N, C-alpha and C positions, 0 to 999 in steps of 0.2 A: 388228577395229574395226567391220564391216558388224554382226556379231552384238551389239556394244554399242549401235550406233545402233537395230536393229533393236530388241532389249529395251529402249533409255529412251523407245523412239516408243509400245513397247507399253504400258510404267508409265504416260506421259503421259494414253494414251488410256483407259487404265484407271479412273485418278484422275477425269478430266474426267465419264467414264459415274457415277462413284460420286455424284461431287458431285450431275449431274443426277438421278439416282435419289432423293438427299437433297431436293432442291429438291421433287420431287414430291412424295415422301412425305408433306414440310411441310405440303405443301396441301393434303391429302386428309383429309377430319374421321376423327377417332379412332373414330369409329361411323358407320356406315350404315344407321339406323334409322327410316324412313320413315312409320311409323305413329305416329300421333299421338298425344299421351299422353292422359291424363284429364284433365276440368277441375277446377279449385279446387271446394270444396264450401263448406257451412254460411257464405256470407261474410256479415260483418256491417259496421256501419259508423259509426265516430266522429269527427263531424263537427268540426271545430276553426276558426280564424279563421285565413279564406283558404286551408286544406288540409282535409283527411280522412284519417284512419286506416284503412284498411281490413286484415279479419283475416279468415281462411279457413284451412279444411282441405288440405291437400296433396293428390294423387292420390298413389297408390300406385306408380305407374311406378320399376321400380328404377335407369332412367338418366335422371331427372328432373333438370336442371339450375337453372334456376330459374322464378320467376313473374315477367312481366311486364304493367305497365299501359300503356293508351296512351288521350289522350284530346288534347284541345282546346282551348286558352283561350281569351276572350269576346275577345283582338286576333287571333286565327289561327294562332297558335304553336304547331306540332306539340310534343306531350310526351310521351316513354317514361321512365317506371321502372321499374329489374328489383330483383328479391330474390332472394336466392340460397335454394335449397331449407330451408339449416339455419334459416331465418326462416320465420314465419305469417303476415307483415306485413309492409303497404306505406304509404309517405306519398305522396298526391298532392298537388301544392300550386303554387302560382300562380295562385289563384283570388282575385279583387280584390271582388267582389259577391256579396250574401246572394241566391243562384241553383240552381236545379238543373242539375246536370253529368251524362253517359253516359260511363262509363270500360268501356273494354274491359281483362278480365284475362283472359290466357293463360299456360297453362302450357308450359314449353318445353325438351325433352330435349336428351341431349348431340351429338344429333344435327342442333341449330336447327330441328327438325322442331317446330312448336306446335300446340296443342290447338284445339280453335271454342273460341272467345271464351265469357264470361261476362258478360254487359252489366249494371252496378251504376249504380245514378243514386244519388250524392251531393248533396248540399245544404251544403258549408261556409258556413261563416258566414262576416261580412263581414270582409274582411282589415283588422289592425290597421293600415295605413297611414291608414286614415280616422279611427282614436281619435289619432295620431301629427296629421292635420292638424286635428282639435278640437281638439286640446291647443294649434296654436300662439300664441305672443305675441311681437308683433313691435312695437318700440318705436324710437325715437331712439334713437342713440349717440354717442359723438366719434366722427368720420371715418365713420360708417357707421349701420348699423341692428343694434341686436340683436335673435338670434332664439332663445326660447327654446321647448323642443316637451318631449311625454313619449313617451319609446319603451320602454314597458316590458317589451314580448315581445324586444326585443333583436333586430328585425329591420336585415335590412341595407338601410337607406333613403337616399333622397336629397329632399333640400329644397330644389328649385331655386327661386330668385330670378330674376327674367327682369326688364326694363328692354325697353321701344321702341327700336328702332335709328334710324337715319334716315327708314329707307324705312316707316316706323309697324311693324314685324315684331318681335314678343316676344321676346326672346335673351337664353338662360341665362347668369347671369353665373359666369364661370370658378371663382371664390370660393367658389359653393354648398357648402351642406356634404354628405359623402357621409360615413355612420358606420353603427356597429350600436350605439352605446353606447344606455343606458336614459334619461339625461337629458340633454338636447340643451340647450345652455347657449352661441353663439356669436355672435360681431360679427364683421359682415364689413363692412370697411372699405375707405376708395377712395374714397371719394363725395365730391363736390362741397359744400358748404354751400347748398344751393339744395332747392326742394322738390323732390320726386321720387317718380313714381308707378310702386308696386312690385307684379308677381306675382309669386303664391309658392305654389307645388303641392307635392304628397309624391309620389315615386314609387318601386315595389321594383325588385327584380333582376330583376322578368320583367315589366317595363316598362309595368305598372300604374299609373296616377296616379288622383289625387282630384278634387275639384274647386280652383277656384281662390280664394286669396286676395287681394284686391286691396284694397292701400292706400298711401297720399300720407305720407312722412316727411320731415322736413325733418334731415338730419344736422346733429351739433354741432361746431364748428370745435376742431378737436386740431390740434398742432405738435409737433416732437420738443424736447423737454428736453434741447440737447448735454450728453453726458458728458465734454467741457472742463471741466465747471464743478463735476462731482460728486467731494464727498471725502468719506473719514471724519470722523463728530462724534460721537466718545467721551461716553458719559454714566454719570453715576453708576448702577451699575444695569446696563449693557450686559454682557454675558457675554466676559468674555476671548476675545480671537482664538487660532487655530492663527497655530503660530510660522511655516510658512513660508506657507502658504495664507490672505495678508492681505487686507482691503476691496477694496484698489484691483484686486484681480481683478476686482470684480464690473463695472468699468468699463474694462478693458484690449481690447477685442476677441475676445479667444480663449474659443470658447464650450466648450470639450473637455478639453483637457491639465492636467493638474496640471506643477507646481501655481500656474497663473496662477489661478487658480478662488478661491472665499474657503469657507472652513469654520471654526466655531466651536471652541473647546477642547472635544473629547469628555469630559474627566474632569468638567466642573461640569454638576452635577445640575440638576435643574429647567427651567423653559423658557427659551431664549436669545433675547438681544435684541441688535439692532445698529441703529444709529443713523446717515442718512446725510443730509448737505448738497447738496443737488440745485444749490446755486447761486441758483436764480431763484425768486421769489415770484411764483407761477402756480395759476390753477384746475387742477390735476392734474385729469387723466380717468381714466388706468389706469397700470399697470407691466407690463410685459413681464419676467416671467422665465425664465430659462435653467437650469434644473436639472442638475448637476453629473452627467453618465453617469459608475459606477461602472465599473473593471474587473471585470467578473462576466458570464462566459458571452458574452466578447464588450465589449460596454457596454453597462448596462445605468442607465435610470430607474428611478422606483418606487422605490428603493431605499434604504436606510438611510440618511442624513443629509437627502435631497431632502425639501423641507416636504409636508407632506400635511395638518397641520390649522393655521393660523396667524391672526394679524392682523398689520393693517397702520395703522399712527397718522400723522398729517401734524399738523404746527405751521408756526406763520408766525414764533414767538418761543417755544422752551422753555424751562420751567422749569430753571434751572442744575444745582438737585439731581436730575437725572433722574426725577423722579416724573411720572407715567402720570397729571396731574392734566388743570383745564381749560383747561391752557395747547396740550392736544393734541385731538384730534378724531380719533375713529374714522374710517377710509378703510371699512373692510370686514372682513369676516370671510368665509375661504375654505378651503374643504376638495376638495385635488387628489382626482380619479379617474380610473382608470386606464381609456380607452374599452372595451377587451376585457370589463374584471369578471374576469381574470386571477388566481390567488392571487401572494402575494407573491414575487417572484423569476422569474417567467413573465411576458414582455411579447409580444404579437405586433408585427406592421410597423403596424398602424395606432397602437397606441399609442408604439413609435418616433418613427413621422414625427410625432407630435402634438406632445411633448416635445422634439424635435430642431426643431421651427418654434419653439418658444418659446412659457409658458404667459402669457395676457392678462387681468390679473386687474383688475375694473372698479372705481372708484372712489365710491363717494356722491356722485352728481350736486348732492345739496343742500348740499355741504361746502365752507366757504370755501375762500380763497387761502393756499396752504401753501408754505413752504420745505424742511421737513426731513423727512424720514419715517425713520417707526420699525417694523421689521418685529420682529412678537414669534412663534416658533415654540414652538405650544403641543404639537406631538405629529410629529415626522419619519415616514416610512416604515417606521422600524424599532421608533416607538413612544417616544420617547424626545425630548428638546428640541435635540439637535445641528442646527444648521442649515448647510445644504452649498450654494452657488449659483455657478454657472458666469459668468452674465452678467445685466444689467439693464440695461433702457430704459424711462426715465420721457416721459409725453407727458401733456399739456393745453394752456391758452392761459394766456400771462403779462401779455396784452392785458387 
């Protein structure tokens, strides 16, 4: 028995020593070459908006691991960019203005020994946030303000909308715009129908900001048109609906699940039309449409029957024969876009969250009061006329 106890103790001690040895070995560098590698050579710089691309010739050291760049942004933030020895270039970014900056380039070996630095002077062009700022167009909207801008380089940007608080300090509205889409067109709502002083600036992910646009705007009055008054109003020329996913699915409060959604009959070729009676004659401001998330790769928007290119018409008293004649006025022509710009069948988290929140389509502010709405699908995401809608909500002013 004593031998067994002794053997067991020796075994435990051996295992412990082995673990300690493994831990010690794992902390040691794989190599221990303290001789600095050679410097990068033949450095060239390509200056771009907000960044610079630096190319170079790598040193010939056999244990070279990567090249790193160290630099400081104008806001004081220290930056490090690394590029493996498989590449002969790297990009340094985060610059807001057209100015000269010093970049330190180091070659680093597998022992994390660094070379002496090569100082590279770069002169990046003005960041594209300035182009976004110059393109800003802010105007009154129902219940808020409409912000339009161009972000053609698809940078991750914030368009910050600010108002003064009770202490007189500018405070960022939580509904400000955070996106990487190329064409920004967003309405920020929740404001009273009174004169508001706004300050608007553009910021990038390195906390660089542009100048500030100051504007005074009075939002237009907007009320919810109650869904309790909505009903299907079929007219001649309207498309046959799906057998189970009927129009009432557009105002039942269910945003996601089959069959409490609306689909037109997929066997019908051409452009598809549905007519809705809102039950109220009003100066309609917009419609929010929640697309139907198809059961594809989880749940997918921007897919198959969801509206891509479409028109909406309004009427106070439509022609009973269903003609899109003078009894109807076009409230808008629309083209749904995917914020990420990803190919068909793919979506980013921003894409999903944008669609899940519902797409808000503004109506022509010059249009007269209407009661009936007619949605005409020109082309869905699959390229045909079929229409798939999970839910709608109409807004306006019946007074």
